[in-house]
C-alpha positions in Angstrom: -65.2 -59.0 -78.7 -63.0 -57.8 -76.7 -61.7 -54.8 -78.7 -58.7 -52.8 -77.5 -58.4 -49.1 -76.5 -55.5 -49.1 -78.9 -57.7 -48.8 -81.9 -59.5 -45.8 -80.3 -56.1 -44.1 -79.6 -54.8 -44.8 -83.1 -57.6 -42.8 -84.6 -56.4 -39.7 -82.8 -54.0 -38.8 -85.6 -55.7 -37.6 -88.8 -54.5 -38.3 -92.3 -53.3 -35.2 -94.1 -54.8 -34.4 -97.5 -52.5 -35.3 -100.4 -51.4 -32.5 -102.7 -52.1 -33.0 -106.3 -48.7 -31.7 -107.2 -46.8 -34.0 -104.8 -44.0 -36.0 -106.3 -43.8 -39.8 -105.4 -40.7 -39.2 -103.3 -42.2 -36.3 -101.4 -45.5 -38.2 -100.9 -43.6 -41.2 -99.6 -41.7 -39.0 -97.1 -44.9 -37.5 -95.9 -46.5 -40.9 -95.6 -43.6 -42.1 -93.5 -43.8 -39.0 -91.3 -47.6 -39.5 -90.8 -47.1 -43.2 -89.9 -44.4 -42.2 -87.4 -46.7 -39.6 -85.9 -49.6 -41.9 -85.7 -47.5 -44.5 -83.9 -46.3 -41.8 -81.4 -49.8 -40.5 -80.8 -51.2 -43.9 -80.3 -48.8 -44.5 -77.5 -49.8 -41.3 -75.6 -52.3 -41.6 -72.8 -55.7 -40.4 -74.0 -57.3 -37.3 -72.5 -61.0 -37.4 -71.8 -62.7 -34.0 -71.3 -64.7 -35.0 -68.2 -68.2 -33.6 -68.8 -66.4 -31.3 -71.2 -64.0 -28.7 -69.9 -66.1 -28.6 -66.8 -63.4 -26.7 -64.9 -64.2 -23.7 -67.0 -67.8 -23.9 -68.1 -71.0 -25.5 -66.6 -70.7 -29.2 -67.2 -72.5 -31.2 -69.9 -73.1 -28.2 -72.2 -72.1 -27.9 -75.8 -69.9 -25.0 -74.8 -68.1 -27.2 -72.3 -67.6 -30.0 -74.8 -66.3 -27.7 -77.5 -63.8 -26.0 -75.1 -62.5 -29.4 -74.0 -61.9 -30.5 -77.6 -60.2 -27.2 -78.5 -58.0 -27.6 -75.5 -56.7 -30.8 -77.0 -58.8 -33.6 -75.4 -59.1 -36.7 -77.5 -62.6 -37.5 -76.3 -65.6 -35.5 -74.9 -67.7 -37.3 -72.3 -71.5 -37.0 -72.2 -73.3 -38.7 -69.3 -76.7 -39.9 -70.5 -80.1 -39.9 -68.9 -83.6 -40.0 -70.4 -86.4 -37.5 -70.8 -90.1 -38.5 -70.3 -90.4 -39.0 -74.0 -87.4 -41.2 -74.3 -84.7 -38.9 -75.6 -81.2 -39.2 -74.3 -79.8 -36.0 -72.9 -76.5 -35.1 -71.3 -76.7 -34.6 -67.5 -74.5 -36.1 -64.8 -77.6 -37.1 -62.9 -81.3 -37.4 -63.7 -81.8 -35.0 -60.8 -81.3 -31.6 -62.3 -81.9 -29.2 -59.4 -78.2 -28.6 -59.0 -77.2 -28.2 -62.7 -80.1 -26.2 -64.2 -82.3 -23.3 -63.2 -85.4 -25.5 -62.8 -85.9 -24.3 -59.2 -86.4 -20.8 -60.5 -89.2 -21.8 -62.8 -92.6 -21.6 -60.9 -94.4 -23.6 -63.5 -92.3 -26.6 -62.6 -92.5 -26.3 -58.8 -95.1 -29.1 -58.5 -92.7 -31.5 -60.1 -90.3 -31.4 -57.2 -90.4 -34.8 -55.6 -88.4 -37.5 -53.8 -87.3 -40.7 -55.5 -85.0 -43.6 -54.7 -82.3 -44.0 -57.3 -80.0 -47.0 -56.9 -81.0 -47.2 -53.3 -80.4 -43.5 -52.4 -83.3 -41.2 -51.7 -83.0 -37.9 -53.6 -85.3 -34.9 -53.6 -85.5 -32.6 -56.6 -86.5 -32.5 -60.2 -85.8 -35.4 -62.5 -85.3 -35.6 -66.3 -87.8 -38.4 -66.7 -90.6 -36.1 -65.5 -89.9 -33.6 -68.3 -90.3 -33.8 -72.1 -87.4 -32.8 -74.2 -89.3 -29.6 -75.2 -89.7 -28.7 -71.5 -86.0 -29.4 -70.7 -85.0 -27.2 -73.6 -86.6 -24.3 -71.9 -84.2 -24.7 -68.9 -80.6 -23.4 -68.8 -77.5 -25.0 -67.3 -75.7 -23.6 -64.2 -72.4 -24.4 -62.4 -72.8 -27.4 -60.2 -70.1 -26.5 -57.6 -70.1 -22.7 -57.5 -68.3 -22.6 -54.1 -65.3 -24.2 -55.8 -65.7 -22.7 -59.2 -67.2 -19.2 -58.7 -66.0 -17.9 -62.0 -68.0 -20.5 -63.9 -71.2 -18.8 -62.6 -70.5 -16.1 -65.2 -71.9 -18.6 -67.7 -75.0 -19.6 -65.7 -78.1 -19.3 -67.8 -76.4 -19.3 -71.2 -76.6 -22.9 -72.3 -79.3 -25.5 -73.0 -79.4 -29.1 -72.0 -78.0 -31.0 -75.0 -79.2 -34.2 -76.5 -76.9 -37.1 -77.4 -77.5 -36.4 -81.1 -76.4 -32.8 -80.6 -73.2 -34.0 -79.0 -72.5 -36.3 -81.9 -73.1 -33.4 -84.4 -70.8 -31.2 -82.3 -68.0 -33.8 -82.4 -68.2 -33.9 -86.1 -68.1 -30.2 -86.5 -65.2 -30.0 -84.1 -63.4 -32.7 -86.0 -63.6 -30.7 -89.2 -62.6 -27.5 -87.4 -59.6 -29.0 -85.6 -58.4 -31.3 -88.4 -58.5 -34.4 -86.1 -61.2 -36.7 -85.0 -62.8 -35.8 -81.7 -64.2 -38.9 -80.0 -67.2 -39.3 -77.8 -67.4 -41.3 -74.6 -71.0 -41.6 -73.6 -71.8 -43.1 -70.1 -75.1 -44.7 -69.3 -76.3 -43.3 -65.9 -78.5 -45.4 -63.7 -79.4 -47.9 -66.4 -81.2 -50.4 -64.1 -83.3 -47.6 -62.7 -84.3 -46.2 -66.1 -85.1 -49.7 -67.4 -87.3 -50.2 -64.3 -89.5 -47.2 -65.3 -89.8 -48.1 -68.9 -87.1 -45.8 -70.3 -84.1 -48.1 -71.1 -81.0 -46.2 -72.1 -79.2 -48.9 -74.0 -81.7 -49.2 -76.9 -81.7 -45.5 -77.6 -77.9 -45.3 -77.3 -77.4 -48.2 -79.8 -80.0 -46.7 -82.2 -78.2 -43.4 -82.1 -74.8 -44.9 -82.7 -76.1 -47.0 -85.6 -78.0 -44.1 -87.2 -74.7 -42.1 -87.1 -72.6 -45.1 -88.2 -70.7 -45.0 -85.0 -71.2 -48.6 -84.0 -68.2 -50.2 -85.6 -64.5 -50.5 -84.8 -63.6 -47.5 -87.0 -65.7 -45.2 -85.0 -64.0 -43.1 -82.3 -66.5 -44.0 -79.6 -66.2 -45.7 -76.2 -69.2 -46.5 -74.0 -69.0 -46.5 -70.2 -71.1 -47.8 -67.3 -70.8 -48.3 -63.6 -73.1 -51.3 -64.0 -72.0 -54.7 -65.4 -75.0 -56.4 -67.0 -75.8 -53.6 -69.5 -72.2 -53.6 -70.7 -72.4 -57.3 -71.3 -75.5 -56.7 -73.4 -73.8 -53.8 -75.2 -70.9 -56.0 -76.0 -73.2 -58.0 -78.2 -74.9 -55.0 -79.7 -72.1 -52.7 -80.8 -68.5 -53.2 -81.8 -66.9 -50.3 -79.9 -64.6 -50.3 -76.8 -66.5 -50.6 -73.5 -65.4 -49.2 -70.2 -66.2 -50.9 -66.9 -66.3 -48.0 -64.4 -65.5 -48.6 -60.7 -66.8 -46.7 -57.7 -65.6 -46.8 -54.1 -64.3 -50.2 -53.1 -67.1 -50.7 -50.6 -69.9 -49.7 -53.0 -71.7 -52.1 -55.3 -73.0 -51.9 -58.9 -76.7 -51.1 -58.9 -77.4 -54.3 -60.9 -75.9 -56.8 -58.5 -78.1 -56.4 -55.5 -77.3 -55.9 -51.8 -75.3 -59.1 -51.5 -73.5 -58.9 -54.9 -69.8 -58.2 -55.3 -68.4 -54.8 -54.3 -66.2 -52.8 -56.7 -63.4 -53.9 -54.5 -64.3 -57.5 -55.3 -64.4 -56.6 -59.0 -60.9 -55.1 -58.8 -59.2 -58.4 -57.9 -57.0 -60.0 -60.6 -59.5 -62.9 -61.2 -62.5 -60.5 -61.4 -60.6 -58.3 -63.9 -60.0 -61.4 -66.0 -63.8 -61.9 -66.1 -64.4 -58.2 -66.9 -62.0 -58.5 -69.8 -64.4 -60.9 -71.5 -66.9 -58.1 -72.1 -65.1 -54.9 -71.6 -61.9 -53.3 -73.0 -61.1 -50.6 -70.4 -61.2 -50.3 -66.6 -62.2 -46.9 -65.4 -61.4 -46.7 -61.6 -61.3 -43.7 -59.2 -57.8 -42.4 -59.3 -57.1 -43.7 -55.7 -57.1 -47.2 -57.2 -53.9 -46.5 -59.2 -51.6 -45.2 -56.4 -48.9 -47.4 -54.9 -48.9 -49.9 -53.4 -51.9 -50.8 -55.5 -51.3 -53.3 -58.3 -54.5 -52.4 -60.1 -52.9 -51.0 -63.3 -50.5 -54.0 -63.7 -53.3 -56.5 -62.9 -55.6 -54.9 -65.5 -52.9 -54.8 -68.1 -52.1 -58.4 -67.5 -55.5 -59.5 -68.7 -55.6 -57.1 -71.6 -57.6 -54.2 -70.1 -56.6 -50.6 -70.6 -56.8 -48.3 -67.5 -58.3 -44.8 -67.6 -58.9 -43.4 -64.1 -61.0 -40.5 -63.0 -61.3 -37.6 -62.1 -58.3 -35.2 -62.3 -59.1 -31.6 -61.3 -56.8 -28.6 -60.6 -58.4 -27.3 -57.4 -57.0 -28.0 -53.9 -60.3 -29.6 -53.1 -59.4 -32.5 -55.4 -55.6 -32.7 -55.5 -53.8 -34.9 -52.9 -53.2 -33.2 -49.6 -49.5 -33.0 -50.1 -50.0 -31.1 -53.4 -52.3 -28.4 -52.0 -51.1 -24.9 -52.5 -53.1 -23.4 -49.6 -56.1 -24.1 -47.3 -58.4 -22.5 -49.9 -60.2 -25.4 -51.7 -60.9 -23.3 -54.8 -57.2 -22.4 -55.4 -55.2 -24.6 -57.8 -52.9 -27.1 -56.3 -49.9 -28.7 -57.9 -51.9 -30.5 -60.5 -48.8 -31.1 -62.8 -47.2 -33.2 -60.1 -50.4 -35.3 -59.7 -50.4 -35.9 -63.5 -46.8 -36.8 -63.4 -47.4 -39.4 -60.7 -50.5 -40.7 -62.6 -48.7 -41.1 -66.0 -45.8 -42.8 -64.2 -48.1 -45.7 -63.2 -48.5 -46.7 -66.8 -52.2 -45.7 -67.3 -53.6 -45.5 -70.8 -55.6 -42.3 -70.3 -57.5 -40.2 -67.8 -60.6 -38.1 -67.2 -59.9 -34.4 -66.5 -62.1 -31.4 -65.8 -59.1 -29.3 -67.0 -58.1 -30.9 -70.3 -55.6 -28.1 -71.1 -53.6 -28.9 -68.0 -53.8 -32.6 -68.7 -52.7 -32.2 -72.3 -49.7 -30.0 -71.3 -48.8 -32.5 -68.6 -49.0 -35.4 -71.0 -46.8 -33.5 -73.5 
């Protein structure tokens, strides 16, 4: 393909409705102003509301996504897993003991089990063991209450949303806000889900096509930590694709125990190969700090760079920007954003999109 993140960024600025009474001169002036604004907006780094505004609401809920968009994020990000009956829903992991009230539901106690997901043994409750109707009876809760105790206020209020509900929400928000709110779905554990007969890609492509979101005019980007499914998606949909990176010593789940690590994939030559099927590199934020040349190396082969995850709390800011020893208190997040934008990145993922938008401004 390989499409550019520029086209996703250029869609950020909406076109104003023309007044019927406008004179040609006035209309031309407005057109010039709009074009200038679009050019300016297209050059700004994009803000992705990471799991929504997850610094303020339980993650991957419609309330979290809506708040992120209203705070100014350009994209909302649903992570996708599958239900037993093949419906894509938004959860960070298919294990839902930490993000829903399933443990409080005695009728589901027998479904607690241990599974190996991408080589890691996990014990809990898994979306693939629940139908959509059953999942809809659960309610979301804050994943890290020790860091975000105020978010517990919203525990029990929100359902687990489907991908289609996120698409519908983005359209309602676009109308409400007068600008297009994009979506950035991520396929979670795609090799695992394919191995149990619940492939994510087919359902994702079907949903995008049904909603006419599979072309270059759609404000959609698709992400994955794996490589082979992105290569397949590159032939199935014409939207920007994001190759996500994990810790440098970790490996994508689809390359096996002897395949390249993410550190191997971050070399200039490997980035050149990634640019053949993807448009964006999405590394952990530690990849971008000096003396790393990752941003420059990616840009040199035509990849945009959108690192993750920026959060306001001391638990997540660099040590030299911590405000105290309390991990739940806010650190000097604005300085971290300043440093990040100074590297030349093209966007970032933030749990606190209001802070990110203000820092960008």
